[in-house]
C-alpha positions, 0 to 999 in steps of 0.5 A: 334836426341837425343837417349833416354837412359834408366838409373837410376837416376844419382848422381849430384856431383855439389854443389853451382855453379848452381843457384836455378831455374837451379837446379830445371831444372837439376832435371827434366832431370837427369834421362837421360844421355847425350852421347857426342858421338852422340851430334849434336855439338860434333865437336865443343866441347871436343869430337872432333876427339876422337876414339870410346874408348876415346869417350865412356870414355868422355861419362862417364864425362857428368852426368847431363844436365841443362835446362835454361830458358831465363834470368836464371843464371847458376853461379855467381861470387864467386860461387864454381867452380866444373865443366865446362859447354858445351852449347848443344843448345841456347846461353848465355852471361858472365858478369863481374862487372865493377869497377864503379858497372856496368855490363860488357858483357864479352862474347857471347857463342853459341852451342859447346862453353865451359863455366866456364873456368874462375873458374879453377885458383882460384876455384871460378867463376869470372863472371856470366853466363846468358841464352839469350834464352831457352838453354841447357848445359851439366855439366862436373865435372872438377875432372873427366875431369882432370882424363880422360885427364891424361889417354887419350892424345887426350882428353887432347889435346882437353882440352888444345885447349879449354883453348888456344881458350879462351886465344885467344878470350880474346886477340882478345877482347883486340885488338878490344877494344884497337885499333879499331874505333867504326864502326870497332868494330861493323863490326868485331863483325858481321863478327865474328858471321858470322864465328861462325854460319857458323862453326856450320852449320848455315847461315853465311849471316843471323842470329839473334842477341841474345844480345840486342843493349845495351848488344852489346854496353857493349861488344864492349865498346860502348854506346847504341846510338852508336850501333843503329846509326852504324847499321843504317849507315851500312844499309844505306851504303848497307853493311847490312840489319837489321829487328829487331834482324835479321841481313843480311850481304850484302857486306861481303868484304866491312865489311872486308875492313872496319875492315882492313882485307885483305880477 
């Protein structure tokens, strides 16, 4: 449960990163500070494993919470980088503009994930972040993150861990797209979702696909027709059950065998 915290209006240090509708949503909630120390997904975010004193300092970083409706854009390519964004609820996708002008889905992000890491190097965002459902994110101004990381080693470790996980995610995606067959890509994607949902306390065997089949195809480098055909085939083989966007994993071991995992 979220604690109600009485506070005066909090200054908003963000500039052009937040899109107009998101900015309006931000104003609606800016009077209530969000405490990382009591957030339900703190163990998946930068507050993981911190002592009370450090956690209190991290609470001071989070000055604003942004509510997004489905389809809202949090930031676009070329927008000034000022903050990282921790997903408190809901889910978002990140999208890149491919060389041929098409949108390329680059990532699927759920509660506890950090967005905006792409902007650290050049101080501008390289992709677009779009809400896949009604969502809520916490804005963490990056200058405050840097100052706190210099003073608190445990927090600095969590920041480095988040950066490392993003590098690992990109490496896994390259492996997925470069070496696996279409059916292996889809099976690996479903198994990855299963593990991520389980880590957040949700069912690992039954979940909702927040991305459309077309978006999943974009992420996996497959055509829409291929994704639909493979989902039907996996269902016919008894490995999964599909009802609309709800997917149930029936034979996890068989899916792992398909991908080539040993356990």
